[in-house]
MARVEXLO-351650 format. One record per residue (C-alpha): residue number from 1; x negated, y negated, z; residue in one letter. Coordinates in Angstrom, 3 decimals, always signed. Layout:
REM residues N
<atom NUM,<X,Y,Z>,"A">
...
END
This chain:
REM residues 187
<atom 1,<-149.361,-66.303,+113.445>,"M">
<atom 2,<-147.757,-68.746,+115.950>,"K">
<atom 3,<-144.230,-67.336,+115.267>,"L">
<atom 4,<-145.183,-63.809,+115.262>,"L">
<atom 5,<-147.088,-64.672,+118.931>,"L">
<atom 6,<-144.046,-66.316,+119.962>,"L">
<atom 7,<-141.558,-63.318,+118.632>,"L">
<atom 8,<-143.759,-60.763,+120.422>,"T">
<atom 9,<-144.084,-62.447,+124.200>,"L">
<atom 10,<-140.085,-62.744,+124.030>,"A">
<atom 11,<-139.954,-58.931,+123.115>,"Y">
<atom 12,<-142.582,-58.019,+126.401>,"T">
<atom 13,<-140.653,-60.807,+128.667>,"L">
<atom 14,<-136.887,-59.170,+127.838>,"T">
<atom 15,<-138.033,-55.465,+127.167>,"C">
<atom 16,<-141.142,-54.465,+129.363>,"G">
<atom 17,<-141.335,-51.074,+129.851>,"T">
<atom 18,<-137.991,-50.990,+129.840>,"R">
<atom 19,<-135.748,-49.663,+126.892>,"A">
<atom 20,<-135.222,-53.053,+124.538>,"A">
<atom 21,<-131.457,-53.692,+125.738>,"D">
<atom 22,<-132.246,-53.258,+129.901>,"E">
<atom 23,<-133.241,-56.886,+130.990>,"P">
<atom 24,<-135.979,-56.603,+133.831>,"L">
<atom 25,<-134.082,-56.460,+137.412>,"A">
<atom 26,<-135.280,-56.989,+140.614>,"L">
<atom 27,<-133.854,-57.284,+144.172>,"L">
<atom 28,<-133.788,-60.171,+146.435>,"D">
<atom 29,<-134.383,-59.860,+150.430>,"L">
<atom 30,<-130.460,-58.603,+150.949>,"E">
<atom 31,<-130.542,-56.291,+148.716>,"G">
<atom 32,<-128.936,-58.073,+145.583>,"K">
<atom 33,<-129.642,-57.127,+141.910>,"R">
<atom 34,<-131.291,-59.948,+139.876>,"H">
<atom 35,<-131.835,-60.029,+136.166>,"T">
<atom 36,<-133.764,-63.464,+136.148>,"P">
<atom 37,<-134.684,-63.694,+132.408>,"L">
<atom 38,<-131.559,-63.417,+131.323>,"V">
<atom 39,<-129.928,-67.174,+131.224>,"A">
<atom 40,<-126.537,-66.722,+130.331>,"A">
<atom 41,<-125.309,-69.880,+131.215>,"D">
<atom 42,<-128.380,-71.075,+129.232>,"A">
<atom 43,<-129.621,-72.865,+131.901>,"K">
<atom 44,<-133.407,-73.594,+132.245>,"P">
<atom 45,<-134.871,-70.336,+134.560>,"V">
<atom 46,<-137.798,-71.493,+137.150>,"V">
<atom 47,<-139.517,-69.054,+138.654>,"L">
<atom 48,<-141.770,-69.586,+141.570>,"V">
<atom 49,<-144.392,-67.086,+142.441>,"F">
<atom 50,<-145.195,-67.321,+146.389>,"I">
<atom 51,<-146.299,-65.517,+149.242>,"S">
<atom 52,<-145.877,-65.487,+153.043>,"P">
<atom 53,<-149.563,-64.967,+153.708>,"Y">
<atom 54,<-150.569,-67.820,+151.347>,"C">
<atom 55,<-151.284,-71.337,+153.349>,"P">
<atom 56,<-151.174,-73.164,+149.939>,"T">
<atom 57,<-147.824,-71.308,+148.834>,"A">
<atom 58,<-146.092,-71.719,+152.747>,"N">
<atom 59,<-147.213,-75.470,+152.660>,"A">
<atom 60,<-145.399,-76.356,+148.633>,"Y">
<atom 61,<-142.115,-74.589,+150.679>,"L">
<atom 62,<-140.798,-77.596,+151.639>,"P">
<atom 63,<-141.397,-79.838,+148.223>,"E">
<atom 64,<-140.047,-76.286,+146.571>,"I">
<atom 65,<-136.366,-76.379,+148.382>,"N">
<atom 66,<-136.864,-80.007,+147.897>,"R">
<atom 67,<-136.696,-79.767,+143.834>,"I">
<atom 68,<-134.682,-76.528,+143.530>,"A">
<atom 69,<-131.959,-78.978,+145.760>,"A">
<atom 70,<-132.471,-81.671,+143.330>,"L">
<atom 71,<-131.754,-79.189,+140.308>,"Y">
<atom 72,<-129.049,-77.360,+142.033>,"R">
<atom 73,<-126.097,-76.125,+139.076>,"G">
<atom 74,<-128.750,-76.913,+136.008>,"R">
<atom 75,<-131.596,-74.635,+136.465>,"A">
<atom 76,<-131.865,-71.285,+138.467>,"A">
<atom 77,<-134.713,-70.860,+140.817>,"F">
<atom 78,<-136.227,-68.264,+142.285>,"Y">
<atom 79,<-138.847,-67.311,+144.565>,"L">
<atom 80,<-140.527,-63.897,+143.698>,"V">
<atom 81,<-142.605,-62.347,+145.933>,"Q">
<atom 82,<-145.170,-60.750,+143.647>,"S">
<atom 83,<-147.747,-59.407,+146.168>,"D">
<atom 84,<-147.739,-55.615,+146.700>,"P">
<atom 85,<-148.849,-56.024,+150.499>,"S">
<atom 86,<-146.077,-58.345,+151.661>,"V">
<atom 87,<-143.643,-56.991,+154.325>,"K">
<atom 88,<-140.237,-57.003,+153.718>,"K">
<atom 89,<-139.837,-58.289,+157.801>,"A">
<atom 90,<-142.652,-61.389,+156.818>,"D">
<atom 91,<-141.143,-62.568,+153.351>,"A">
<atom 92,<-137.479,-62.776,+155.677>,"I">
<atom 93,<-139.497,-64.307,+158.432>,"K">
<atom 94,<-140.874,-66.921,+156.162>,"Q">
<atom 95,<-137.155,-67.393,+154.343>,"V">
<atom 96,<-136.277,-68.657,+157.976>,"E">
<atom 97,<-138.693,-69.890,+159.090>,"L">
<atom 98,<-139.404,-72.634,+155.550>,"F">
<atom 99,<-135.173,-72.867,+155.601>,"E">
<atom 100,<-135.484,-71.472,+151.408>,"I">
<atom 101,<-132.175,-71.017,+150.308>,"R">
<atom 102,<-133.137,-69.572,+146.688>,"T">
<atom 103,<-132.793,-66.238,+146.064>,"P">
<atom 104,<-136.582,-64.475,+147.026>,"V">
<atom 105,<-137.330,-61.235,+145.211>,"L">
<atom 106,<-139.357,-58.606,+145.376>,"L">
<atom 107,<-141.172,-57.977,+142.525>,"D">
<atom 108,<-143.872,-55.087,+144.712>,"P">
<atom 109,<-144.257,-53.022,+141.071>,"A">
<atom 110,<-145.800,-56.997,+139.647>,"Q">
<atom 111,<-143.147,-56.525,+136.757>,"H">
<atom 112,<-142.149,-59.913,+136.608>,"L">
<atom 113,<-145.585,-61.498,+137.420>,"A">
<atom 114,<-147.398,-59.871,+134.639>,"R">
<atom 115,<-144.418,-60.623,+131.967>,"L">
<atom 116,<-145.166,-64.431,+133.280>,"A">
<atom 117,<-148.612,-63.892,+133.732>,"K">
<atom 118,<-148.333,-65.240,+136.895>,"A">
<atom 119,<-151.727,-65.380,+139.003>,"R">
<atom 120,<-151.556,-67.153,+141.810>,"V">
<atom 121,<-149.067,-68.431,+144.870>,"T">
<atom 122,<-147.557,-70.745,+144.263>,"P">
<atom 123,<-147.262,-70.918,+140.789>,"E">
<atom 124,<-144.335,-72.539,+138.965>,"V">
<atom 125,<-143.183,-70.229,+135.118>,"V">
<atom 126,<-140.438,-72.356,+133.403>,"V">
<atom 127,<-138.112,-69.763,+130.975>,"F">
<atom 128,<-135.370,-71.712,+128.777>,"H">
<atom 129,<-133.241,-69.254,+126.589>,"G">
<atom 130,<-134.337,-66.210,+128.470>,"A">
<atom 131,<-137.529,-65.615,+126.899>,"A">
<atom 132,<-139.217,-68.567,+126.186>,"T">
<atom 133,<-141.916,-70.211,+128.723>,"P">
<atom 134,<-141.963,-73.651,+128.712>,"L">
<atom 135,<-144.066,-74.757,+131.445>,"Y">
<atom 136,<-146.760,-72.969,+133.508>,"Q">
<atom 137,<-148.757,-73.964,+136.375>,"G">
<atom 138,<-148.884,-76.193,+138.952>,"R">
<atom 139,<-145.852,-77.933,+140.724>,"I">
<atom 140,<-147.750,-80.905,+141.124>,"D">
<atom 141,<-151.490,-82.734,+141.545>,"D">
<atom 142,<-151.529,-83.020,+144.984>,"L">
<atom 143,<-154.558,-80.074,+145.629>,"Y">
<atom 144,<-157.460,-81.627,+143.708>,"I">
<atom 145,<-159.399,-78.093,+144.199>,"N">
<atom 146,<-158.948,-75.169,+146.646>,"Q">
<atom 147,<-159.797,-76.976,+149.571>,"T">
<atom 148,<-159.295,-80.393,+149.021>,"R">
<atom 149,<-156.116,-82.299,+148.218>,"K">
<atom 150,<-154.559,-86.078,+148.062>,"R">
<atom 151,<-152.582,-87.599,+150.730>,"P">
<atom 152,<-149.425,-87.329,+147.831>,"E">
<atom 153,<-148.951,-86.393,+144.043>,"P">
<atom 154,<-149.922,-88.610,+141.370>,"T">
<atom 155,<-148.166,-86.198,+138.863>,"T">
<atom 156,<-145.222,-84.037,+139.253>,"R">
<atom 157,<-145.331,-81.606,+136.855>,"D">
<atom 158,<-142.679,-79.168,+137.328>,"L">
<atom 159,<-139.807,-82.400,+138.347>,"V">
<atom 160,<-141.285,-83.844,+134.557>,"A">
<atom 161,<-141.255,-80.424,+132.635>,"A">
<atom 162,<-137.491,-79.783,+133.775>,"L">
<atom 163,<-136.511,-83.314,+133.339>,"D">
<atom 164,<-137.601,-83.045,+129.308>,"A">
<atom 165,<-136.229,-79.740,+128.916>,"I">
<atom 166,<-133.047,-80.657,+130.494>,"L">
<atom 167,<-132.975,-83.411,+128.099>,"A">
<atom 168,<-133.772,-81.354,+124.683>,"G">
<atom 169,<-137.404,-82.597,+124.812>,"K">
<atom 170,<-141.088,-80.850,+124.227>,"T">
<atom 171,<-142.640,-80.374,+127.447>,"V">
<atom 172,<-145.736,-83.245,+127.194>,"A">
<atom 173,<-148.004,-80.769,+129.606>,"V">
<atom 174,<-146.431,-77.487,+129.005>,"P">
<atom 175,<-149.700,-75.781,+130.773>,"L">
<atom 176,<-151.174,-76.772,+133.951>,"T">
<atom 177,<-153.906,-74.718,+136.638>,"K">
<atom 178,<-151.971,-74.001,+139.536>,"A">
<atom 179,<-154.249,-74.071,+143.058>,"M">
<atom 180,<-153.302,-71.518,+145.530>,"G">
<atom 181,<-153.739,-68.136,+146.741>,"C">
<atom 182,<-154.297,-65.020,+144.138>,"S">
<atom 183,<-151.860,-62.923,+143.469>,"I">
<atom 184,<-153.921,-59.135,+144.192>,"P">
<atom 185,<-153.922,-56.658,+141.681>,"E">
<atom 186,<-152.146,-59.055,+138.613>,"V">
<atom 187,<-156.041,-60.614,+138.607>,"N">
END
């Protein structure tokens, strides 16, 4: 039964509503086409769902930049704008303001958000082998709840997950609850 669920998920993530041989493709802010779930070089693929209208997502952007730089060359990072109300100009302004160096994909039809089952910003989904989700949830445990946070995180969930994946190990905690803003229409 578990194998059947994994195969169904793999099929859904690679095919979705497109032809079986056509992977999901999204444009970045510069108009470049990306197929984030196709890992040609077998690197883990890290999707970080963000929104320029979410203070929690914006607060995490320096940490996301730091983690993306730390794993550059070993993991493929994509930031994903899946809020249909996000204006391209606002997404560009967010990139400039937070000095984002990672591709920012536009997903206004929410294809990637639905396939990844992302519900909030910021939420992270890490895939390996193009269709196998190995981690989903928060970046770290900085936020105790929606309105309260610690001075410093005590658990760095995304870093721990990436370290395990890159070492060929199982992610110890593959699912955590992300705190942030709901992605409209997906919920």
